[in-house]
C-alpha positions, -999 to 999 in steps of 0.1 A, spaced: 36 288 153 48 283 188 64 249 197 54 229 228 84 247 255 84 283 237 41 281 246 47 273 281 72 295 283 47 324 270 15 313 296 43 313 324 56 347 316 18 358 308 12 347 349 42 357 363 27 383 384 0 355 405 14 333 434 31 305 424 35 274 448 66 264 438 91 286 416 127 274 418 147 293 393 160 328 411 175 353 396 182 389 414 212 404 434 190 422 459 197 431 493 182 438 529 143 425 534 136 416 499 168 389 501 160 373 534 122 373 521 134 352 488 162 331 508 133 321 529 107 312 501 137 294 484 146 276 515 106 262 509 107 260 479 132 232 475 120 208 501 96 200 467 124 202 440 138 168 444 132 143 414 103 119 428 110 83 418 81 67 389 60 44 392 87 14 371 113 28 396 95 20 435 117 5 458 117 -13 491 129 2 529 156 -18 529 179 -4 556 218 -3 546 227 -21 582 198 -48 571 210 -87 560 176 -92 551 161 -97 517 126 -86 503 112 -117 494 97 -117 457 60 -122 466 57 -89 483 66 -69 459 41 -40 451 34 -34 414 60 -24 387 87 -27 419 121 -31 409 152 -46 433 193 -42 422 202 -22 398 179 1 371 183 -11 333 195 -47 348 176 -60 375 188 -81 402 220 -98 388 248 -116 404 273 -111 375 291 -88 358 271 -66 342 270 -64 305 283 -33 289 291 -32 254 289 13 253 308 18 277 336 -5 265 343 19 236 346 44 259 381 51 270 384 86 276 362 115 276 370 119 241 352 85 232 319 102 246 321 132 216 302 114 188 274 96 209 238 104 200 218 112 224 202 76 228 236 64 228 241 88 258 215 76 279 229 39 277 260 48 286 244 64 318 226 25 327 260 7 318 275 30 337 258 30 366 260 -11 368 298 -11 366 301 15 389 279 -9 415 297 -41 402 331 -23 411 325 -11 447 304 -48 452 340 -59 452 365 -35 465 336 -16 490 342 25 487 316 58 485 288 47 465 259 63 469 270 99 463 284 88 430 252 73 417 238 104 424 259 119 399 262 93 370 242 118 343 260 151 358 296 132 347 282 122 321 270 158 311 300 173 323 328 150 297 304 153 267 300 195 266 333 201 280 373 188 274 392 178 300 422 179 305 420 214 292 388 221 309 395 219 350 370 199 369 373 202 408 354 178 425 345 185 462 356 160 488 359 133 460 334 109 475 318 114 442 343 108 420 341 74 410 321 81 376 344 107 370 374 77 375 363 50 353 353 79 325 390 93 325 413 61 317 410 44 353 383 22 345 401 -10 341 423 -5 376 387 3 399 395 -30 408 423 -17 434 401 13 449 415 17 481 441 -10 482 478 -8 485 492 10 453 458 13 440 438 39 429 430 63 451 390 67 466 396 106 460 409 128 436 446 127 433 469 153 415 498 126 410 473 100 396 462 111 370 459 142 347 424 148 351 421 147 384 429 191 381 431 190 425 439 167 452 402 163 476 390 151 502 383 172 527 351 192 521 342 231 511 376 237 487 367 230 454 354 270 445 382 284 462 406 265 443 385 268 409 388 303 410 420 307 414 426 285 385 401 307 366 418 341 378 453 325 368 435 316 331 427 351 323 459 365 335 477 337 314 450 351 283 434 316 284 399 305 271 395 269 292 368 266 312 363 258 346 337 238 369 336 233 405 314 208 415 305 211 452 277 188 469 241 205 495 263 190 522 304 204 514 285 241 509 275 247 542 310 247 552 320 286 553 354 284 534 323 279 502 309 314 512 342 331 517 351 316 481 317 323 460 318 361 478 355 366 464 341 351 432 311 373 434 335 401 434 362 396 412 334 387 386 356 357 367 344 334 346 335 299 363 306 279 367 299 262 404 275 233 402 257 228 434 247 192 434 218 194 460 207 154 475 196 168 508 221 148 525 247 166 537 277 150 541 270 118 561 231 112 568 209 120 601 176 116 607 179 152 603 178 144 565 144 134 552 138 129 516 103 139 516 103 158 482 83 165 447 95 158 418 114 182 392 83 191 371 83 206 334 82 248 345 112 240 367 134 222 336 118 250 316 125 282 333 162 270 338 164 260 299 156 296 296 179 314 324 212 295 307 202 313 276 231 326 262 211 361 242 195 363 278 226 362 301 245 381 273 219 412 272 226 414 308 264 417 304 260 444 276 236 463 301 260 460 332 295 470 313 269 497 302 257 514 337 299 508 352 304 535 330 270 554 349 273 578 382 271 554 410 230 564 417 225 553 383 243 526 393 222 515 421 188 521 399 192 505 371 205 475 393 172 479 412 149 477 379 174 445 368 164 429 402 130 437 398 127 425 363 139 396 368 119 390 398 91 394 377 102 365 355 113 340 386 83 354 408 100 351 436 136 377 437 167 369 442 184 342 464 215 340 480 239 325 457 229 357 435 235 382 467 266 368 469 271 374 435 271 347 416 248 344 380 219 311 392 203 289 376 180 264 385 168 242 399 173 216 372 167 177 375 204 161 374 191 127 365 173 143 334 205 144 312 194 158 281 177 192 303 216 188 318 236 186 284 215 216 272 228 240 304 259 231 302 259 237 260 238 269 268 266 282 299 297 265 279 287 296 246 277 320 263 304 350 254 299 366 291 321 372 325 314 363 362 305 337 376 280 310 372 260 288 396 237 257 386 221 243 410 208 204 403 186 185 423 201 145 425 185 116 446 219 101 465 220 59 455 205 64 427 198 37 402 202 11 433 174 -2 450 190 -10 482 213 17 483 179 41 478 162 20 506 188 26 531 188 54 556 224 63 545 222 56 509 248 35 506 271 62 514 301 45 523 296 6 521 320 -29 527 321 -55 503 284 -64 494 265 -89 473 248 -74 444 226 -92 434 208 -83 471 231 -54 483 239 -73 514 270 -59 532 299 -85 538 304 -78 579 336 -82 597 340 -115 617 332 -96 650 361 -92 672 373 -64 697 350 -34 700 362 -7 678 376 26 701 348 43 683 321 26 703 346 26 731 347 66 732 310 63 722 299 38 752 317 59 778 299 92 765 270 77 772 281 60 809 294 98 816 264 116 804 244 92 823 260 105 858 265 141 843 237 163 829 263 184 823 278 166 795 266 171 757 282 158 726 291 186 695 303 165 660 308 181 627 277 158 606 298 128 616 276 110 641 282 76 623 322 84 621 319 98 656 299 72 671 279 100 684 244 83 666 245 61 699 252 83 721 218 108 705 195 72 710 200 83 743 206 118 745 196 131 720 187 166 734 221 168 744 233 161 711 245 188 682 251 183 648 265 218 634 266 202 600 305 205 576 318 237 599 347 228 622 355 263 633 320 267 642 317 233 663 351 241 685 335 284 693 302 268 698 313 245 721 332 270 735 300 284 743 287 261 761 314 257 786 312 293 797 281 283 808 294 256 828 283 225 802 311 197 796 308 197 757 329 164 743 336 184 705 339 148 687 360 158 656 385 133 635 421 142 638 423 153 606 392 175 602 400 192 634 435 205 617 404 230 603 395 242 634 425 252 649 427 284 651 392 286 671 410 260 697 436 283 701 423 317 702 386 308 713 399 281 739 429 278 750 433 312 760 405 313 776 414 289 795 376 269 784 370 231 795 367 223 769 372 182 757 384 174 724 381 137 712 400 132 686 395 100 663 415 84 639 443 89 653 476 82 634 472 61 603 440 54 588 447 24 560 423 29 532 409 59 533 449 71 530 469 106 538 438 134 536 420 110 562 452 103 585 452 121 619 491 125 620 497 162 635 472 167 664 497 160 693 517 186 677 490 207 666 477 201 708 505 201 725 525 232 720 495 254 735 486 265 771 475 246 795 460 222 775 461 185 788 471 160 764 464 127 762 466 92 741 451 56 755 472 22 744 437 2 749 399 -1 751 403 9 790 426 32 788 405 53 766 379 46 794 395 65 818 408 94 800 373 106 792 367 104 827 396 116 833 383 146 805 352 150 822 364 157 856 389 185 847 372 215 846 405 243 852 410 240 816 408 221 781 419 190 775 422 163 745 426 125 741 434 107 706 424 73 694 422 54 662 405 38 638 400 3 641 395 -23 665 407 -20 705 430 -52 717 402 -73 733 414 -69 769 392 -78 797 381 -43 804 364 -47 834 397 -61 850 409 -33 841 386 -11 863 363 -2 840 322 -7 853 295 -11 828 266 7 839 241 -5 818 238 12 792 276 23 788 307 29 806 323 47 835 361 48 839 379 64 869 403 99 864 435 91 858 462 111 883 468 141 853 504 140 837 515 102 846 527 74 830 532 36 839 561 12 831 543 -19 818 576 -41 819 609 -38 842 644 -40 821 677 -22 826 694 -21 791 672 -5 765 641 16 776 607 16 752 588 46 758 553 46 735 525 72 731 495 59 725 486 26 703 523 26 693 528 12 728 517 -21 722 541 -21 696 569 -13 718 556 -45 738 559 -65 710 593 -53 703 606 -64 740 597 -94 738 624 -100 703 642 -81 723 642 -104 747 648 -139 729 681 -121 723 692 -115 756 680 -79 761 666 -68 794 641 -41 785 620 -15 802 581 -7 786 562 26 794 531 39 789 535 78 784 497 85 791 506 119 784 526 145 759 512 173 784 520 174 809 546 152 802 559 127 832 588 144 836 599 121 868 590 89 847 615 99 818 643 111 842 636 73 860 642 59 821 672 85 814 691 80 843 686 38 848 692 32 812 718 36 785 693 39 757 657 55 755 637 51 720 602 69 721 576 57 701 543 73 686 523 73 652 522 109 646 544 136 627 572 154 641 571 179 661 549 159 689 556 138 722 590 130 709 596 168 707 586 173 743 601 144 758 637 157 740 628 190 751 626 179 790 657 158 786 682 191 774 668 215 800 669 189 827 707 183 815 698 146 807 715 147 769 749 161 783 765 121 796 762 90 777 727 84 773 716 76 734 683 87 726 664 81 688 627 96 683 609 71 663 579 93 650 560 92 612 577 98 581 580 137 571 563 127 546 524 110 535 518 76 531 496 66 508 464 44 510 465 11 515 467 -16 545 475 -5 577 502 -30 582 517 -23 552 514 14 563 527 9 597 559 -11 579 563 14 551 568 47 588 591 25 601 570 18 633 561 -21 632 574 -41 661 606 -52 640 619 -17 632 615 -4 672 635 -40 680 658 -30 651 657 4 661 671 -5 700 701 -28 686 713 1 665 718 26 693 733 -1 714 755 -12 690 742 -46 677 741 -32 642 746 -65 624 716 -78 648 693 -50 635 696 -56 597 689 -94 611 659 -86 625 638 -69 597 655 -95 578 640 -121 592 604 -111 595 606 -87 559 607 -51 583 572 -63 598 
């Protein structure tokens, strides 16, 4: 007698030749037009392949930035606000079963009903913890079921699980012995917001940047095979990270090597940071999808395929090609759609799978784990970012990254109003520049919110280009825009521009194309830690020919440097600026014009710095916002009777050699200060001093840079202190340089090194 599942499977085989409205499971390795048509069909079907909220899970449309609550009287019948399974709670949720899970091994003894309860409690616990610390919430909520299933089926840390980027790894941390430290997330000496090898043996690979998990996993799998081990390797990557070219390079290599590994594609249709381009107008994953996925993950089917593959490898090449085509068409009949791009790359594709159906996930993972086959497998799951928390589900950004918030209402705690951030000033300056020059265009890599360009897009949507998580492409795309006479501003975090540096060299600098690079998050970045710190941009940009390299000391200078970059059409230029608020200065008094909308600055003389305070004993030469700490240090030194000159370099390249020569010849000591790595601004200053013979006399010079080790996440001021770049460290360095060793020690001791 047929079971219901087998009956449905038989019905599907009987009707597989008929056109199908949605065929979410694809198999086959084809080429040419067939593969292209299959890919188009795959893309079309995926739009109807995501889980849909059931009637008892309907939500209100509450935007992330909104502080307006939804009155109970306006709720539709069956609508639930708050946490799924808990409702609107304001206290720490009760989690009796999760309290017994200290490590993944504790999940093994639980039955399916208990695992479902763990899912519910884990989701509530995660929401409560992030509400206390802030952090990445939406991505983690979307993988609760997947995380439980993976830890139930596989055996960490022997089995390797690599979480791409790390945004979604919070549940992983909770289940791997770090639950009692979740309240320290992103804090000094607390848990890292990303996976970190030194933090736990369950974090087998560190993350922070995207698209690396498949490459790392493939390397681990090859090393496993070479050493005769039998553990499993699982790479979990999102639909945003998989848009990065590195992911496709890795999949192509994995298909070629035919190495046994598992890739899980977590598809939530939100990319990295959601924009208006990423809508969730999708139908649910139904029984058809679930049954197909179970069928294609079955051990007998895959083992039969592997046996056939081994046999055909012994045949002459022409016969191998024939059997490959037979294999393709046979599996094309089963799926009703032909192969997918993933199978074109050599991966065995299983999908789509409802990522919130725990029972299906466990069954499929168990089948894949038990199958004695060789080759990479990709399991395509559909999830909902923000799942289980109504305010996240209803928000445009799905609560991707949040500040502390009230669990019961979803209201995020806003920082006290103060000076605008450098990012906001940049965005307004871009609006102002675009208003007076139609050739100004903006390019970013899936970071419209983080870079401020979502604000620019409100005014100039047709001049805003989001290229996805593809920094290499972003740079060369901008180069192409520049070739045709436009003025592209390639806006990428300093840390992410590292990924496109070859393109900066080959496609921009060597061709002397006027691409403007806006490098946000320069220097230390507080809670996001070393993976997101902008430590190296001065070093890798200032070594390039014809590159103009700038750094503002305040928000008004930033506006002027943007104007400078726009006016410079003879080659590439770049400017760096930090995370966080500006100095709060009067920008209009500093020459910034408010154009409503936007700001407009005045181009600066390229390669010219300025003296802010004049003295005679020691010169402090700051680059970027470090100049402000030089001013603080000068005040401390003056109180000790020392006459100090403070200069704002503004430019690293071309360097203001006249200013440097003047400082070197009129002072006995010179200190350079920058929030960047060794090899940056100070190297250019020292190179000039040496070549100009200014180091041949009595001049004493001390460069102050970031240390040659990463600064861990935590409070920004604490990071600056740990880096030895605080005002007191600058003052102490100057005193030491002048021979006042005791006073130098006292300065640090008196203020605790702050």
